[in-house]
C-alpha positions as CSV (number, residue, x, y, z in Angstrom):
1,M,-55.6,54.0,34.0
2,A,-51.9,53.1,34.2
3,R,-51.1,56.1,36.3
4,Y,-54.0,55.3,38.6
5,I,-52.8,51.7,39.1
6,L,-49.3,52.9,39.8
7,R,-50.5,55.4,42.3
8,R,-52.6,52.8,44.1
9,L,-49.6,50.4,44.2
10,L,-47.4,53.1,45.7
11,I,-50.0,53.9,48.3
12,A,-50.1,50.1,49.2
13,I,-46.5,50.1,50.3
14,P,-46.9,52.2,53.5
15,T,-50.2,50.4,54.1
16,L,-48.5,47.0,54.1
17,L,-45.7,48.3,56.3
18,V,-48.1,49.5,58.9
19,I,-50.0,46.2,58.8
20,S,-46.8,44.2,59.2
21,M,-45.7,46.3,62.2
22,V,-49.0,46.0,63.9
23,T,-49.2,42.3,63.2
24,F,-45.6,41.8,64.4
25,V,-46.3,43.6,67.7
26,L,-49.6,41.8,68.3
27,I,-47.9,38.4,67.7
28,D,-45.1,39.4,70.0
29,L,-47.6,40.2,72.8
30,M,-49.1,36.7,72.5
31,P,-48.2,34.5,75.5
32,G,-45.4,32.0,75.0
33,D,-43.3,31.2,72.0
34,A,-42.1,28.3,69.9
35,V,-39.5,27.3,72.5
36,D,-42.3,26.5,75.0
37,M,-43.6,24.0,72.5
38,M,-40.2,22.5,71.6
39,V,-38.5,21.9,75.0
40,D,-39.4,19.7,77.9
41,P,-41.2,21.9,80.5
42,S,-39.3,20.0,83.3
43,G,-35.9,21.1,81.8
44,S,-33.7,23.7,83.4
45,A,-34.5,27.4,82.9
46,Q,-30.9,27.9,81.7
47,S,-31.3,25.4,78.8
48,I,-34.6,27.0,77.8
49,E,-33.1,30.5,77.8
50,R,-30.1,29.3,75.8
51,R,-32.5,27.9,73.2
52,R,-34.4,31.1,73.1
53,E,-31.2,33.1,72.8
54,A,-30.0,30.9,69.9
55,M,-33.3,31.5,68.0
56,G,-32.9,35.3,68.5
57,L,-36.1,35.5,70.6
58,N,-34.4,37.6,73.3
59,D,-33.5,40.4,70.9
60,P,-35.5,43.6,71.1
61,I,-38.7,43.6,69.1
62,Y,-37.5,46.3,66.7
63,V,-34.3,44.3,65.9
64,R,-36.4,41.2,65.2
65,Y,-38.8,43.1,63.1
66,F,-36.2,44.8,60.8
67,Y,-34.4,41.5,60.4
68,W,-37.7,39.8,59.4
69,L,-38.5,42.8,57.0
70,S,-35.1,42.7,55.4
71,E,-35.5,38.9,54.7
72,V,-39.1,39.4,53.3
73,V,-37.8,42.1,50.9
74,K,-35.3,39.5,49.6
75,G,-38.2,37.1,49.0
76,N,-37.4,34.9,52.1
77,L,-40.3,34.3,54.4
78,G,-38.1,32.5,56.9
79,Y,-38.3,29.1,58.5
80,S,-40.8,27.4,60.7
81,A,-39.9,27.7,64.4
82,V,-41.4,24.3,65.0
83,N,-40.1,22.0,62.2
84,N,-37.5,24.3,60.6
85,W,-39.1,23.9,57.1
86,P,-39.1,26.9,54.8
87,V,-42.3,28.9,55.4
88,A,-42.8,29.6,51.7
89,D,-42.8,25.8,50.9
90,Q,-45.4,25.1,53.6
91,V,-47.7,27.9,52.4
92,L,-47.4,26.9,48.7
93,E,-48.1,23.3,49.7
94,R,-51.4,24.3,51.2
95,V,-52.5,26.7,48.4
96,V,-53.8,24.2,45.9
97,P,-56.2,22.4,48.4
98,T,-57.5,25.8,49.6
99,L,-58.0,27.2,46.1
100,T,-59.7,23.9,45.1
101,L,-62.1,24.1,48.0
102,M,-62.8,27.9,48.0
103,G,-62.8,28.2,44.2
104,T,-65.3,25.4,43.8
105,A,-67.5,26.7,46.5
106,L,-67.5,30.2,45.0
107,L,-68.4,28.9,41.5
108,V,-71.2,26.7,42.9
109,S,-72.5,29.6,44.9
110,L,-72.6,32.1,42.0
111,A,-74.1,29.5,39.7
112,L,-77.0,29.0,42.2
113,A,-77.3,32.5,43.5
114,F,-77.7,34.3,40.1
115,P,-80.8,32.5,38.8
116,I,-82.4,32.4,42.3
117,G,-81.7,36.1,42.9
118,V,-83.0,37.2,39.6
119,V,-86.2,35.0,39.9
120,S,-86.7,36.4,43.4
121,A,-86.4,39.9,42.2
122,V,-88.7,39.5,39.2
123,K,-91.3,37.7,41.5
124,S,-90.8,40.3,44.3
125,N,-93.2,40.0,47.2
126,S,-94.8,36.9,45.8
127,R,-95.1,33.6,47.6
128,L,-92.1,32.2,45.8
129,D,-90.1,35.3,46.9
130,N,-91.1,34.8,50.5
131,V,-90.1,31.2,50.5
132,L,-86.7,31.9,48.9
133,T,-86.2,34.8,51.5
134,V,-86.9,32.4,54.4
135,L,-84.5,29.8,53.0
136,T,-81.7,32.4,52.4
137,F,-82.0,33.9,55.8
138,S,-81.8,30.4,57.3
139,G,-78.7,29.8,55.3
140,I,-77.1,33.0,56.5
141,S,-78.1,32.5,60.1
142,L,-76.9,28.9,60.6
143,P,-73.3,28.7,61.9
144,T,-70.8,27.0,59.6
145,F,-69.6,24.7,62.3
146,F,-73.2,23.5,63.0
147,V,-73.9,22.9,59.4
148,G,-70.6,21.1,58.9
149,L,-71.1,18.8,61.9
150,A,-74.7,18.1,61.0
151,G,-73.7,17.3,57.4
152,I,-71.1,14.9,58.6
153,Y,-73.5,13.1,61.0
154,I,-76.3,12.9,58.4
155,F,-74.6,12.3,55.1
156,A,-71.3,10.7,56.2
157,V,-72.1,8.8,59.3
158,Q,-75.8,7.8,58.9
159,L,-76.2,7.7,55.1
160,K,-72.6,7.0,54.3
161,W,-72.9,8.9,51.0
162,V,-69.7,11.0,51.4
163,P,-66.5,10.8,53.4
164,T,-66.2,12.5,56.7
165,S,-62.9,14.2,56.2
166,M,-59.6,14.6,54.3
167,M,-58.9,15.6,50.7
168,Q,-58.6,12.0,49.4
169,T,-58.9,8.5,50.7
170,P,-55.8,7.6,52.8
171,G,-53.7,5.0,50.8
172,G,-55.9,5.6,47.7
173,D,-54.8,6.6,44.2
174,G,-55.9,10.2,44.6
175,S,-58.0,10.1,41.4
176,F,-60.2,12.9,40.3
177,L,-63.4,11.1,41.3
178,D,-62.0,10.3,44.7
179,R,-61.1,13.9,45.3
180,L,-64.4,15.1,44.0
181,H,-66.2,12.7,46.4
182,H,-64.3,14.3,49.3
183,L,-65.1,17.8,48.0
184,V,-68.9,17.4,47.9
185,L,-69.7,17.9,51.6
186,P,-67.3,20.8,52.5
187,V,-68.3,22.7,49.3
188,A,-71.9,22.2,50.2
189,V,-71.4,23.6,53.7
190,L,-69.6,26.7,52.3
191,A,-72.1,27.2,49.5
192,I,-75.1,27.2,51.9
193,H,-73.9,30.5,53.4
194,Q,-72.5,32.0,50.3
195,V,-75.5,31.3,48.1
196,A,-77.7,33.1,50.7
197,L,-75.4,36.1,50.8
198,Y,-75.1,36.5,47.0
199,M,-78.8,35.8,46.4
200,R,-79.9,38.6,48.7
201,L,-77.4,41.0,47.1
202,I,-78.4,40.1,43.6
203,R,-82.1,40.4,44.4
204,S,-81.8,43.8,46.0
205,S,-79.6,45.1,43.1
206,V,-81.9,43.8,40.4
207,I,-85.0,45.2,42.1
208,E,-83.3,48.6,42.3
209,S,-82.3,48.4,38.6
210,M,-85.9,47.5,37.6
211,R,-87.0,50.9,38.8
212,K,-84.6,52.9,36.7
213,D,-85.6,55.0,33.7
214,Y,-83.6,52.9,31.2
215,V,-85.6,49.8,32.1
216,R,-88.9,51.7,31.6
217,T,-87.5,53.0,28.3
218,A,-86.6,49.5,27.2
219,R,-90.1,48.3,27.9
220,A,-91.6,51.3,26.1
221,K,-89.6,50.3,23.0
222,G,-91.4,46.9,23.0
223,L,-88.7,44.6,24.3
224,N,-89.9,41.4,25.8
225,E,-89.6,41.0,29.6
226,Q,-86.8,38.5,29.4
227,A,-84.6,40.8,27.3
228,V,-85.4,43.7,29.7
229,V,-84.4,41.7,32.7
230,L,-81.3,40.0,31.4
231,R,-79.8,42.7,29.1
232,H,-80.6,45.8,31.1
233,A,-81.5,45.1,34.7
234,V,-79.1,42.3,35.5
235,R,-76.2,43.7,33.6
236,N,-76.5,47.0,35.5
237,S,-76.8,45.2,38.8
238,L,-73.3,43.7,38.7
239,L,-71.5,46.5,40.6
240,P,-72.5,45.3,44.1
241,V,-71.6,41.7,43.2
242,V,-68.2,42.8,41.9
243,S,-67.6,44.6,45.3
244,V,-68.4,41.4,47.2
245,L,-66.3,39.2,44.9
246,G,-63.4,41.6,45.4
247,V,-63.6,41.0,49.2
248,Q,-63.9,37.3,48.6
249,L,-60.7,36.9,46.6
250,P,-58.4,37.0,49.6
251,A,-60.6,34.3,51.1
252,L,-59.7,32.0,48.2
253,F,-56.2,32.0,49.5
254,S,-56.7,32.3,53.3
255,G,-59.3,29.5,53.3
256,A,-62.3,28.7,55.4
257,V,-60.7,28.2,58.8
258,V,-63.7,26.5,60.5
259,T,-64.6,24.3,57.5
260,E,-61.0,23.2,57.0
261,Q,-60.8,22.3,60.7
262,I,-64.0,20.3,60.7
263,F,-63.2,18.3,57.6
264,A,-59.4,18.1,58.2
265,W,-58.9,19.8,54.9
266,P,-55.1,20.3,54.4
267,G,-55.4,24.0,53.4
268,I,-54.1,27.4,54.5
269,G,-56.9,27.9,57.0
270,R,-55.9,24.7,58.9
271,L,-52.2,25.7,58.7
272,L,-53.1,29.0,60.2
273,V,-54.8,27.3,63.2
274,N,-52.0,24.8,63.6
275,S,-49.4,27.7,63.6
276,V,-51.4,29.4,66.4
277,Y,-51.6,26.2,68.5
278,G,-47.9,25.5,67.9
279,R,-46.9,29.1,68.4
280,D,-45.2,28.9,65.0
281,Y,-45.2,32.7,64.6
282,P,-43.1,32.9,61.4
283,V,-45.7,30.8,59.6
284,L,-48.5,32.9,61.1
285,M,-46.9,36.1,60.1
286,A,-46.4,34.9,56.5
287,I,-50.0,33.9,56.1
288,I,-51.3,37.2,57.5
289,M,-49.0,39.3,55.3
290,V,-49.8,37.3,52.1
291,T,-53.5,37.7,52.8
292,A,-53.0,41.5,53.4
293,V,-51.2,41.8,50.0
294,L,-54.1,39.9,48.4
295,V,-56.6,42.3,50.1
296,V,-54.8,45.3,48.6
297,L,-54.6,43.8,45.2
298,S,-58.2,42.6,45.2
299,N,-59.4,46.1,46.1
300,L,-57.4,47.4,43.1
301,L,-58.8,44.7,40.9
302,T,-62.4,45.6,42.1
303,D,-61.9,49.2,41.1
304,I,-60.7,48.1,37.6
305,L,-63.6,45.8,37.2
306,Y,-65.9,48.7,38.1
307,A,-64.7,50.5,35.0
308,A,-65.1,47.4,32.9
309,V,-68.7,46.7,34.1
310,D,-69.9,50.3,34.2
311,P,-68.8,52.6,31.3
312,R,-69.8,55.7,33.3
313,I,-66.8,55.1,35.7
314,H,-63.4,56.4,34.6
315,Y,-60.1,56.8,36.4
């Protein structure tokens, strides 16, 4: 296992290099730069060019890329082109809100999806299963921005049950209950889509497991149906769920861009959008690369969890 992990990590190095080069080139091809957002458009072309020259934006792309790469290797993600703050500090400042939002939504989704998915599989093709299927397809089909805006209008504006936006009440004490109150609506919006996804995945996997020989053998031994479902069918249905969770891990960091924008949630997703609007390419590059690293590591973690969940898998 140790040799396998080491080999995967070594393979990840050229993968990340290629991703960084492609991302750097694509960002360079985007129209405009930070100077366009920083200077007065009515200013002279000479002053604008001097500012661009001082920031090194007139250097050839390969010079700028290797300078950026050399700094990243040293652990320096650079400085924002807009406010000159360290990029690492800005990213770390947004990590906790994003992890709070995405982690809570993931836990809520799994807590709801597992029992619903198992019940739907056990009652396959029944009226209950059909109702749950309609509800889950509705949850998958509804766009996040529509659900978010509808939730704000109904539960925040009309009923006034929850706040409309932000992570805590402005000027408040930032207590746990206050933050929990602000967390309810965005988590619900994210969970509607995720519950539907996980529920359908769990249902399909459990139905497939229920047809296996080991399930028939367990029933032939006289085990009750609950033990057959929970100890045999459900346990051996976890591999597809592990695969999806591995893909979702980078999202815990990168955040839900649409949801964070709708609810003005101060997370990574909103920072990503603001960096695009402000043409703050050092911040944009850092977020993309950190997410790429998490994707590589989450794929490795998924393979390791495969071996832990299914003893038939060895590396």
